[in-house]
Biopython code that builds the backbone (N, CA, C, O; Angstrom):
import numpy as np
from Bio.PDB.StructureBuilder import StructureBuilder

atoms = [
    (1, "MET", "N", (0.771, -1.236, -0.053)),
    (1, "MET", "CA", (0.029, -0.018, -0.026)),
    (1, "MET", "C", (0.980, 1.264, -0.139)),
    (1, "MET", "O", (2.055, 1.294, 0.461)),
    (2, "SER", "N", (0.635, 2.078, -0.754)),
    (2, "SER", "CA", (1.317, 3.367, -0.869)),
    (2, "SER", "C", (1.207, 4.279, 0.172)),
    (2, "SER", "O", (0.194, 4.254, 0.871)),
    (3, "LYS", "N", (2.113, 5.099, 0.387)),
    (3, "LYS", "CA", (1.884, 6.152, 1.642)),
    (3, "LYS", "C", (0.752, 7.037, 1.292)),
    (3, "LYS", "O", (-0.066, 7.328, 2.165)),
    (4, "ALA", "N", (0.628, 7.524, -0.012)),
    (4, "ALA", "CA", (-0.460, 8.432, -0.352)),
    (4, "ALA", "C", (-1.743, 7.807, -0.068)),
    (4, "ALA", "O", (-2.627, 8.440, 0.510)),
    (5, "TYR", "N", (-1.914, 6.441, -0.491)),
    (5, "TYR", "CA", (-3.340, 6.096, -0.195)),
    (5, "TYR", "C", (-3.607, 6.066, 1.137)),
    (5, "TYR", "O", (-4.806, 6.188, 1.388)),
    (6, "LYS", "N", (-2.699, 5.914, 2.315)),
    (6, "LYS", "CA", (-2.940, 6.031, 3.505)),
    (6, "LYS", "C", (-3.316, 7.124, 3.952)),
    (6, "LYS", "O", (-4.044, 7.173, 4.943)),
    (7, "GLN", "N", (-2.913, 8.167, 3.340)),
    (7, "GLN", "CA", (-3.146, 9.679, 3.775)),
    (7, "GLN", "C", (-4.818, 10.165, 3.495)),
    (7, "GLN", "O", (-5.494, 11.049, 4.023)),
    (8, "VAL", "N", (-5.093, 9.284, 2.555)),
    (8, "VAL", "CA", (-6.664, 9.626, 2.128)),
    (8, "VAL", "C", (-7.612, 9.003, 3.201)),
    (8, "VAL", "O", (-7.586, 7.786, 3.383)),
    (9, "PRO", "N", (-8.545, 9.902, 3.998)),
    (9, "PRO", "CA", (-9.358, 9.303, 4.940)),
    (9, "PRO", "C", (-10.433, 8.351, 4.393)),
    (9, "PRO", "O", (-10.635, 8.317, 3.180)),
    (10, "PHE", "N", (-11.068, 7.647, 5.163)),
    (10, "PHE", "CA", (-11.986, 6.639, 4.586)),
    (10, "PHE", "C", (-13.327, 7.530, 4.109)),
    (10, "PHE", "O", (-13.847, 8.405, 4.801)),
    (11, "ALA", "N", (-13.760, 7.128, 2.810)),
    (11, "ALA", "CA", (-14.957, 7.761, 2.370)),
    (11, "ALA", "C", (-14.611, 8.961, 1.824)),
    (11, "ALA", "O", (-15.553, 9.603, 1.359)),
    (12, "ALA", "N", (-13.338, 9.526, 1.737)),
    (12, "ALA", "CA", (-12.979, 10.824, 1.205)),
    (12, "ALA", "C", (-13.373, 11.012, -0.009)),
    (12, "ALA", "O", (-13.540, 10.013, -0.709)),
    (13, "ILE", "N", (-13.574, 12.087, -0.456)),
    (13, "ILE", "CA", (-13.618, 12.418, -2.041)),
    (13, "ILE", "C", (-12.113, 12.874, -2.447)),
    (13, "ILE", "O", (-11.477, 13.819, -1.982)),
    (14, "VAL", "N", (-11.742, 12.000, -3.381)),
    (14, "VAL", "CA", (-10.537, 12.213, -3.985)),
    (14, "VAL", "C", (-10.373, 13.197, -5.017)),
    (14, "VAL", "O", (-11.152, 13.043, -5.958)),
    (15, "PRO", "N", (-9.671, 14.052, -5.098)),
    (15, "PRO", "CA", (-9.446, 15.112, -6.219)),
    (15, "PRO", "C", (-9.194, 14.499, -7.492)),
    (15, "PRO", "O", (-8.472, 13.504, -7.424)),
    (16, "SER", "N", (-9.659, 14.877, -8.817)),
    (16, "SER", "CA", (-9.515, 14.559, -10.036)),
    (16, "SER", "C", (-7.814, 14.683, -10.260)),
    (16, "SER", "O", (-7.141, 15.602, -9.794)),
    (17, "PRO", "N", (-7.328, 13.651, -11.004)),
    (17, "PRO", "CA", (-5.961, 13.695, -11.207)),
    (17, "PRO", "C", (-5.483, 14.670, -12.340)),
    (17, "PRO", "O", (-4.674, 14.304, -13.193)),
    (18, "LYS", "N", (-6.052, 15.995, -12.303)),
    (18, "LYS", "CA", (-5.514, 16.838, -13.213)),
    (18, "LYS", "C", (-3.997, 17.041, -13.128)),
    (18, "LYS", "O", (-3.214, 17.223, -14.060)),
    (19, "THR", "N", (-3.745, 16.970, -11.814)),
    (19, "THR", "CA", (-2.365, 16.979, -11.338)),
    (19, "THR", "C", (-2.044, 15.753, -10.978)),
    (19, "THR", "O", (-3.017, 15.021, -10.797)),
    (20, "GLU", "N", (-0.744, 15.166, -10.771)),
    (20, "GLU", "CA", (-0.560, 14.049, -10.255)),
    (20, "GLU", "C", (-1.012, 13.661, -8.812)),
    (20, "GLU", "O", (-0.602, 14.356, -7.882)),
    (21, "ASN", "N", (-1.867, 12.549, -8.554)),
    (21, "ASN", "CA", (-2.373, 12.350, -7.500)),
    (21, "ASN", "C", (-2.254, 10.760, -7.105)),
    (21, "ASN", "O", (-3.150, 9.971, -7.402)),
    (22, "GLU", "N", (-1.167, 10.399, -6.469)),
    (22, "GLU", "CA", (-0.849, 9.114, -6.125)),
    (22, "GLU", "C", (-1.844, 8.299, -5.386)),
    (22, "GLU", "O", (-1.694, 7.081, -5.284)),
    (23, "GLY", "N", (-2.816, 8.898, -4.887)),
    (23, "GLY", "CA", (-3.948, 8.072, -4.277)),
    (23, "GLY", "C", (-4.880, 7.644, -5.136)),
    (23, "GLY", "O", (-5.847, 7.047, -4.663)),
    (24, "MET", "N", (-4.800, 7.837, -6.445)),
    (24, "MET", "CA", (-5.605, 7.297, -7.404)),
    (24, "MET", "C", (-4.836, 6.474, -8.553)),
    (24, "MET", "O", (-5.394, 6.214, -9.619)),
    (25, "VAL", "N", (-3.603, 6.108, -8.283)),
    (25, "VAL", "CA", (-2.992, 5.228, -9.145)),
    (25, "VAL", "C", (-3.509, 4.073, -9.444)),
    (25, "VAL", "O", (-3.865, 3.546, -8.390)),
    (26, "THR", "N", (-3.781, 3.268, -10.526)),
    (26, "THR", "CA", (-4.390, 2.049, -10.577)),
    (26, "THR", "C", (-3.694, 0.872, -10.026)),
    (26, "THR", "O", (-4.207, 0.004, -9.320)),
    (27, "GLY", "N", (-2.382, 0.941, -10.451)),
    (27, "GLY", "CA", (-1.615, -0.387, -9.991)),
    (27, "GLY", "C", (-1.515, -1.324, -10.979)),
    (27, "GLY", "O", (-1.759, -0.894, -12.107)),
    (28, "ASN", "N", (-1.223, -2.499, -10.886)),
    (28, "ASN", "CA", (-1.039, -3.440, -11.890)),
    (28, "ASN", "C", (-2.284, -4.428, -12.196)),
    (28, "ASN", "O", (-2.129, -5.415, -12.915)),
    (29, "TRP", "N", (-3.521, -4.104, -11.610)),
    (29, "TRP", "CA", (-4.727, -5.109, -11.468)),
    (29, "TRP", "C", (-5.388, -4.792, -12.772)),
    (29, "TRP", "O", (-6.234, -5.660, -12.989)),
    (30, "ARG", "N", (-5.342, -3.814, -13.820)),
    (30, "ARG", "CA", (-6.367, -3.690, -14.761)),
    (30, "ARG", "C", (-6.014, -4.519, -15.898)),
    (30, "ARG", "O", (-4.922, -4.489, -16.465)),
    (31, "TYR", "N", (-6.969, -5.238, -16.192)),
    (31, "TYR", "CA", (-6.646, -6.264, -17.435)),
    (31, "TYR", "C", (-7.080, -6.023, -18.826)),
    (31, "TYR", "O", (-6.821, -6.783, -19.760)),
    (32, "LEU", "N", (-7.795, -4.859, -18.920)),
    (32, "LEU", "CA", (-7.986, -4.414, -20.309)),
    (32, "LEU", "C", (-7.848, -2.932, -20.328)),
    (32, "LEU", "O", (-8.207, -2.282, -19.346)),
    (33, "ARG", "N", (-7.376, -2.386, -21.331)),
    (33, "ARG", "CA", (-7.026, -0.948, -21.469)),
    (33, "ARG", "C", (-7.475, -0.392, -22.790)),
    (33, "ARG", "O", (-7.369, -0.948, -23.883)),
    (34, "PRO", "N", (-7.995, 0.793, -22.529)),
    (34, "PRO", "CA", (-8.649, 1.560, -23.736)),
    (34, "PRO", "C", (-7.584, 1.745, -24.834)),
    (34, "PRO", "O", (-6.404, 1.995, -24.588)),
    (35, "VAL", "N", (-8.063, 1.610, -25.970)),
    (35, "VAL", "CA", (-7.054, 1.950, -27.202)),
    (35, "VAL", "C", (-8.133, 2.625, -28.215)),
    (35, "VAL", "O", (-9.277, 2.226, -28.434)),
    (36, "VAL", "N", (-7.470, 3.756, -28.777)),
    (36, "VAL", "CA", (-8.360, 4.858, -29.504)),
    (36, "VAL", "C", (-7.819, 4.655, -31.015)),
    (36, "VAL", "O", (-6.607, 4.716, -31.222)),
    (37, "ASP", "N", (-8.588, 4.450, -31.905)),
    (37, "ASP", "CA", (-8.479, 4.502, -33.438)),
    (37, "ASP", "C", (-8.603, 5.909, -33.831)),
    (37, "ASP", "O", (-9.636, 6.425, -34.257)),
    (38, "LYS", "N", (-7.403, 6.530, -33.645)),
    (38, "LYS", "CA", (-7.626, 8.042, -34.128)),
    (38, "LYS", "C", (-8.104, 8.288, -35.511)),
    (38, "LYS", "O", (-8.407, 9.433, -35.848)),
    (39, "SER", "N", (-8.196, 7.246, -36.371)),
    (39, "SER", "CA", (-8.874, 7.616, -37.874)),
    (39, "SER", "C", (-10.454, 7.786, -37.659)),
    (39, "SER", "O", (-11.134, 8.517, -38.379)),
    (40, "LEU", "N", (-10.963, 7.042, -36.602)),
    (40, "LEU", "CA", (-12.374, 7.014, -36.542)),
    (40, "LEU", "C", (-12.845, 8.120, -35.437)),
    (40, "LEU", "O", (-14.016, 8.495, -35.486)),
    (41, "CYS", "N", (-12.076, 8.590, -34.562)),
    (41, "CYS", "CA", (-12.302, 9.457, -33.603)),
    (41, "CYS", "C", (-12.742, 10.827, -34.088)),
    (41, "CYS", "O", (-12.109, 11.463, -34.930)),
    (42, "THR", "N", (-13.941, 11.279, -33.472)),
    (42, "THR", "CA", (-14.335, 12.538, -34.041)),
    (42, "THR", "C", (-14.083, 13.847, -33.137)),
    (42, "THR", "O", (-14.477, 14.996, -33.332)),
    (43, "LYS", "N", (-13.344, 13.345, -32.139)),
    (43, "LYS", "CA", (-12.934, 14.426, -31.014)),
    (43, "LYS", "C", (-14.214, 14.982, -30.249)),
    (43, "LYS", "O", (-14.146, 16.125, -29.798)),
    (44, "CYS", "N", (-15.164, 14.375, -30.108)),
    (44, "CYS", "CA", (-16.517, 14.682, -29.542)),
    (44, "CYS", "C", (-16.244, 15.055, -28.025)),
    (44, "CYS", "O", (-16.868, 15.973, -27.493)),
    (45, "LYS", "N", (-15.333, 14.346, -27.380)),
    (45, "LYS", "CA", (-15.206, 14.618, -25.998)),
    (45, "LYS", "C", (-16.160, 13.745, -25.070)),
    (45, "LYS", "O", (-16.044, 13.833, -23.848)),
    (46, "THR", "N", (-17.049, 12.951, -25.618)),
    (46, "THR", "CA", (-17.942, 12.094, -24.938)),
    (46, "THR", "C", (-17.150, 11.307, -23.789)),
    (46, "THR", "O", (-17.536, 11.302, -22.620)),
    (47, "CYS", "N", (-15.972, 10.624, -24.253)),
    (47, "CYS", "CA", (-15.367, 9.702, -23.412)),
    (47, "CYS", "C", (-14.746, 10.546, -22.111)),
    (47, "CYS", "O", (-14.622, 10.174, -20.944)),
    (48, "TRP", "N", (-14.428, 11.719, -22.688)),
    (48, "TRP", "CA", (-13.732, 12.618, -21.408)),
    (48, "TRP", "C", (-14.624, 13.127, -20.541)),
    (48, "TRP", "O", (-14.225, 13.372, -19.402)),
    (49, "ILE", "N", (-16.134, 13.413, -20.926)),
    (49, "ILE", "CA", (-17.058, 13.632, -19.931)),
    (49, "ILE", "C", (-17.542, 12.402, -18.992)),
    (49, "ILE", "O", (-17.929, 12.537, -17.831)),
    (50, "PHE", "N", (-17.457, 11.244, -19.662)),
    (50, "PHE", "CA", (-17.958, 10.140, -18.776)),
    (50, "PHE", "C", (-16.705, 9.442, -17.877)),
    (50, "PHE", "O", (-16.963, 8.660, -16.962)),
    (51, "CYS", "N", (-15.713, 9.707, -18.138)),
    (51, "CYS", "CA", (-14.635, 9.005, -17.529)),
    (51, "CYS", "C", (-14.514, 9.320, -16.133)),
    (51, "CYS", "O", (-14.071, 10.415, -15.785)),
    (52, "PRO", "N", (-14.926, 8.317, -15.182)),
    (52, "PRO", "CA", (-14.960, 8.663, -13.759)),
    (52, "PRO", "C", (-13.673, 8.792, -13.092)),
    (52, "PRO", "O", (-13.596, 9.139, -11.913)),
    (53, "ASP", "N", (-12.738, 8.542, -13.758)),
    (53, "ASP", "CA", (-11.246, 8.630, -13.201)),
    (53, "ASP", "C", (-10.302, 9.785, -13.739)),
    (53, "ASP", "O", (-9.132, 9.995, -13.421)),
    (54, "ALA", "N", (-11.219, 10.584, -14.767)),
    (54, "ALA", "CA", (-10.451, 11.745, -15.399)),
    (54, "ALA", "C", (-9.267, 11.323, -15.971)),
    (54, "ALA", "O", (-8.263, 12.030, -15.883)),
    (55, "CYS", "N", (-9.255, 10.321, -16.514)),
    (55, "CYS", "CA", (-7.854, 9.820, -17.143)),
    (55, "CYS", "C", (-7.861, 10.048, -18.782)),
    (55, "CYS", "O", (-6.827, 9.749, -19.380)),
    (56, "VAL", "N", (-8.744, 10.454, -19.373)),
    (56, "VAL", "CA", (-8.911, 10.935, -20.785)),
    (56, "VAL", "C", (-8.369, 12.220, -20.770)),
    (56, "VAL", "O", (-8.770, 13.119, -20.031)),
    (57, "ASN", "N", (-7.255, 12.338, -21.762)),
    (57, "ASN", "CA", (-6.757, 13.645, -22.111)),
    (57, "ASN", "C", (-7.125, 14.188, -23.359)),
    (57, "ASN", "O", (-7.092, 13.373, -24.282)),
    (58, "TYR", "N", (-7.491, 15.416, -23.666)),
    (58, "TYR", "CA", (-7.787, 16.080, -24.979)),
    (58, "TYR", "C", (-6.946, 17.136, -25.234)),
    (58, "TYR", "O", (-6.723, 18.059, -24.450)),
    (59, "SER", "N", (-6.411, 16.978, -26.496)),
    (59, "SER", "CA", (-5.802, 18.083, -27.026)),
    (59, "SER", "C", (-6.179, 18.262, -28.560)),
    (59, "SER", "O", (-6.438, 17.293, -29.273)),
    (60, "LYS", "N", (-6.189, 19.592, -29.017)),
    (60, "LYS", "CA", (-6.706, 19.973, -30.417)),
    (60, "LYS", "C", (-5.913, 19.160, -31.494)),
    (60, "LYS", "O", (-6.497, 18.590, -32.415)),
    (61, "ASP", "N", (-4.546, 19.135, -31.333)),
    (61, "ASP", "CA", (-3.685, 18.433, -32.076)),
    (61, "ASP", "C", (-3.795, 16.890, -32.124)),
    (61, "ASP", "O", (-4.071, 16.261, -33.146)),
    (62, "ASP", "N", (-3.574, 16.401, -31.027)),
    (62, "ASP", "CA", (-3.537, 15.039, -30.899)),
    (62, "ASP", "C", (-4.755, 14.249, -30.836)),
    (62, "ASP", "O", (-4.807, 13.121, -31.328)),
    (63, "GLY", "N", (-5.868, 14.872, -30.170)),
    (63, "GLY", "CA", (-7.103, 14.199, -30.020)),
    (63, "GLY", "C", (-7.150, 13.720, -28.648)),
    (63, "GLY", "O", (-6.752, 14.379, -27.687)),
    (64, "ILE", "N", (-7.676, 12.490, -28.582)),
    (64, "ILE", "CA", (-7.912, 11.881, -27.270)),
    (64, "ILE", "C", (-6.755, 10.820, -26.799)),
    (64, "ILE", "O", (-6.383, 9.960, -27.597)),
    (65, "SER", "N", (-6.291, 10.887, -25.707)),
    (65, "SER", "CA", (-5.247, 10.081, -25.193)),
    (65, "SER", "C", (-5.561, 9.495, -23.704)),
    (65, "SER", "O", (-6.411, 10.109, -23.059)),
    (66, "PHE", "N", (-5.103, 8.647, -23.256)),
    (66, "PHE", "CA", (-5.379, 8.114, -22.031)),
    (66, "PHE", "C", (-4.338, 7.983, -20.947)),
    (66, "PHE", "O", (-3.440, 7.162, -21.135)),
    (67, "ASN", "N", (-4.350, 8.661, -19.886)),
    (67, "ASN", "CA", (-3.311, 8.466, -18.763)),
    (67, "ASN", "C", (-3.547, 7.262, -18.180)),
    (67, "ASN", "O", (-4.328, 7.243, -17.228)),
    (68, "LEU", "N", (-2.997, 6.168, -18.576)),
    (68, "LEU", "CA", (-3.136, 4.903, -18.083)),
    (68, "LEU", "C", (-2.735, 4.622, -16.570)),
    (68, "LEU", "O", (-3.052, 3.586, -15.986)),
    (69, "LYS", "N", (-2.024, 5.629, -16.013)),
    (69, "LYS", "CA", (-1.649, 5.693, -14.568)),
    (69, "LYS", "C", (-2.799, 5.527, -13.735)),
    (69, "LYS", "O", (-2.818, 4.860, -12.700)),
    (70, "TYR", "N", (-3.974, 6.303, -14.341)),
    (70, "TYR", "CA", (-5.188, 6.351, -13.271)),
    (70, "TYR", "C", (-6.182, 5.471, -14.025)),
    (70, "TYR", "O", (-7.170, 5.249, -13.324)),
    (71, "CYS", "N", (-6.233, 4.953, -15.116)),
    (71, "CYS", "CA", (-7.362, 4.200, -15.893)),
    (71, "CYS", "C", (-7.624, 2.742, -15.130)),
    (71, "CYS", "O", (-6.756, 1.875, -15.022)),
    (72, "LYS", "N", (-8.738, 2.655, -14.714)),
    (72, "LYS", "CA", (-9.031, 1.591, -13.906)),
    (72, "LYS", "C", (-9.637, 0.437, -15.057)),
    (72, "LYS", "O", (-9.785, -0.702, -14.614)),
    (73, "GLY", "N", (-9.943, 0.641, -16.299)),
    (73, "GLY", "CA", (-10.338, -0.085, -17.243)),
    (73, "GLY", "C", (-11.754, -0.545, -17.241)),
    (73, "GLY", "O", (-12.125, -1.611, -17.731)),
    (74, "CYS", "N", (-12.516, 0.327, -16.659)),
    (74, "CYS", "CA", (-13.998, 0.253, -16.637)),
    (74, "CYS", "C", (-14.662, 0.114, -17.770)),
    (74, "CYS", "O", (-15.676, -0.585, -17.780)),
    (75, "GLY", "N", (-14.237, 0.718, -18.863)),
    (75, "GLY", "CA", (-14.886, 0.555, -20.278)),
    (75, "GLY", "C", (-15.764, 1.594, -20.621)),
    (75, "GLY", "O", (-16.175, 1.656, -21.780)),
    (76, "LEU", "N", (-16.205, 2.642, -19.556)),
    (76, "LEU", "CA", (-17.304, 3.536, -19.904)),
    (76, "LEU", "C", (-16.878, 4.330, -21.097)),
    (76, "LEU", "O", (-17.743, 4.840, -21.809)),
    (77, "CYS", "N", (-15.589, 4.474, -21.372)),
    (77, "CYS", "CA", (-15.214, 5.310, -22.598)),
    (77, "CYS", "C", (-15.595, 4.572, -23.741)),
    (77, "CYS", "O", (-16.282, 5.092, -24.620)),
    (78, "SER", "N", (-15.176, 3.316, -23.805)),
    (78, "SER", "CA", (-15.666, 2.593, -25.142)),
    (78, "SER", "C", (-17.125, 2.474, -25.092)),
    (78, "SER", "O", (-17.624, 2.359, -26.211)),
    (79, "ASN", "N", (-17.888, 2.471, -24.192)),
    (79, "ASN", "CA", (-19.325, 2.132, -24.108)),
    (79, "ASN", "C", (-19.979, 3.247, -24.736)),
    (79, "ASN", "O", (-20.886, 3.075, -25.551)),
    (80, "VAL", "N", (-19.456, 4.668, -24.309)),
    (80, "VAL", "CA", (-20.151, 5.820, -24.674)),
    (80, "VAL", "C", (-19.749, 6.466, -26.006)),
    (80, "VAL", "O", (-20.417, 7.352, -26.540)),
    (81, "CYS", "N", (-18.547, 5.934, -26.535)),
    (81, "CYS", "CA", (-18.058, 6.587, -27.904)),
    (81, "CYS", "C", (-19.218, 6.171, -29.035)),
    (81, "CYS", "O", (-19.650, 5.063, -29.355)),
    (82, "PRO", "N", (-19.531, 7.461, -29.489)),
    (82, "PRO", "CA", (-20.834, 7.173, -30.561)),
    (82, "PRO", "C", (-20.094, 6.677, -31.964)),
    (82, "PRO", "O", (-20.873, 6.460, -32.892)),
    (83, "VAL", "N", (-18.843, 6.497, -32.196)),
    (83, "VAL", "CA", (-18.433, 6.055, -33.467)),
    (83, "VAL", "C", (-17.601, 4.847, -33.211)),
    (83, "VAL", "O", (-17.030, 4.431, -34.220)),
    (84, "GLY", "N", (-17.387, 4.174, -32.101)),
    (84, "GLY", "CA", (-16.605, 2.975, -31.823)),
    (84, "GLY", "C", (-15.362, 3.134, -31.978)),
    (84, "GLY", "O", (-14.749, 2.118, -32.305)),
    (85, "ALA", "N", (-14.677, 4.236, -31.832)),
    (85, "ALA", "CA", (-13.357, 4.650, -31.940)),
    (85, "ALA", "C", (-12.320, 4.052, -30.866)),
    (85, "ALA", "O", (-11.106, 3.985, -31.058)),
    (86, "ILE", "N", (-13.013, 3.615, -29.667)),
    (86, "ILE", "CA", (-12.272, 3.184, -28.479)),
    (86, "ILE", "C", (-12.556, 1.653, -28.338)),
    (86, "ILE", "O", (-13.722, 1.259, -28.321)),
    (87, "SER", "N", (-11.623, 0.883, -28.250)),
    (87, "SER", "CA", (-11.695, -0.457, -27.946)),
    (87, "SER", "C", (-11.019, -0.748, -26.633)),
    (87, "SER", "O", (-10.263, 0.048, -26.076)),
    (88, "ARG", "N", (-11.335, -1.923, -26.180)),
    (88, "ARG", "CA", (-10.623, -2.440, -25.069)),
    (88, "ARG", "C", (-9.778, -3.678, -25.285)),
    (88, "ARG", "O", (-10.311, -4.721, -25.664)),
    (89, "GLN", "N", (-8.335, -3.587, -25.032)),
    (89, "GLN", "CA", (-7.509, -4.818, -25.296)),
    (89, "GLN", "C", (-7.028, -5.201, -24.039)),
    (89, "GLN", "O", (-7.011, -4.524, -23.011)),
    (90, "PRO", "N", (-6.639, -6.343, -24.212)),
    (90, "PRO", "CA", (-5.903, -7.118, -22.840)),
    (90, "PRO", "C", (-4.540, -6.426, -22.551)),
    (90, "PRO", "O", (-3.741, -6.109, -23.433)),
    (91, "GLU", "N", (-4.406, -6.272, -21.526)),
    (91, "GLU", "CA", (-3.055, -5.711, -20.870)),
    (91, "GLU", "C", (-1.898, -6.594, -21.360)),
    (91, "GLU", "O", (-0.783, -6.141, -21.622)),
    (92, "LEU", "N", (-2.236, -7.856, -21.461)),
    (92, "LEU", "CA", (-1.110, -8.595, -21.719)),
    (92, "LEU", "C", (-0.486, -8.594, -23.216)),
    (92, "LEU", "O", (0.508, -9.246, -23.536)),
    (93, "ASP", "N", (-1.260, -7.725, -24.111)),
    (93, "ASP", "CA", (-0.783, -7.666, -25.419)),
    (93, "ASP", "C", (0.191, -6.524, -25.495)),
    (93, "ASP", "O", (0.778, -6.302, -26.554)),
    (94, "PHE", "N", (0.397, -5.767, -24.393)),
    (94, "PHE", "CA", (1.297, -4.599, -24.341)),
    (94, "PHE", "C", (2.506, -4.844, -23.572)),
    (94, "PHE", "O", (2.346, -5.598, -22.612)),
    (95, "GLU", "N", (3.556, -4.437, -23.743)),
    (95, "GLU", "CA", (4.814, -4.667, -23.242)),
    (95, "GLU", "C", (4.992, -3.702, -22.067)),
    (95, "GLU", "O", (5.532, -4.156, -21.058)),
    (96, "GLU", "N", (4.603, -2.430, -22.082)),
    (96, "GLU", "CA", (4.692, -1.306, -21.023)),
    (96, "GLU", "C", (3.627, -1.613, -20.027)),
    (96, "GLU", "O", (3.459, -0.877, -19.055)),
]
sb = StructureBuilder()
sb.init_structure("model")
sb.init_model(0)
sb.init_chain("A")
sb.init_seg("    ")
for serial, (resi, resn, name, xyz) in enumerate(atoms, 1):
    if name == "N":
        sb.init_residue(resn, " ", resi, " ")
    sb.init_atom(name, np.array(xyz, "f"), 0.0, 1.0, " ", f" {name:<3s}", serial, name[0])
structure = sb.get_structure()
């Protein structure tokens, strides 16, 4: 257990990870990760709005990216994507 996790009181509201927040780090238990097909993405930001962990980053130039340090792999982003640009793939398919 990390030291930052111990500092969060029980049932506390944890701030969004706009800045680094070690209390919200996923760890190594996520088994599916979101992957965006940038050729399909319309940059509608629906995934950004629905992500409960605020791990979807958006920039005008690059579009959507995921901060996997905070992603729990819940799949909401892929479920709400109106064009099916986000898929979930097994963590074992990636080396990082």
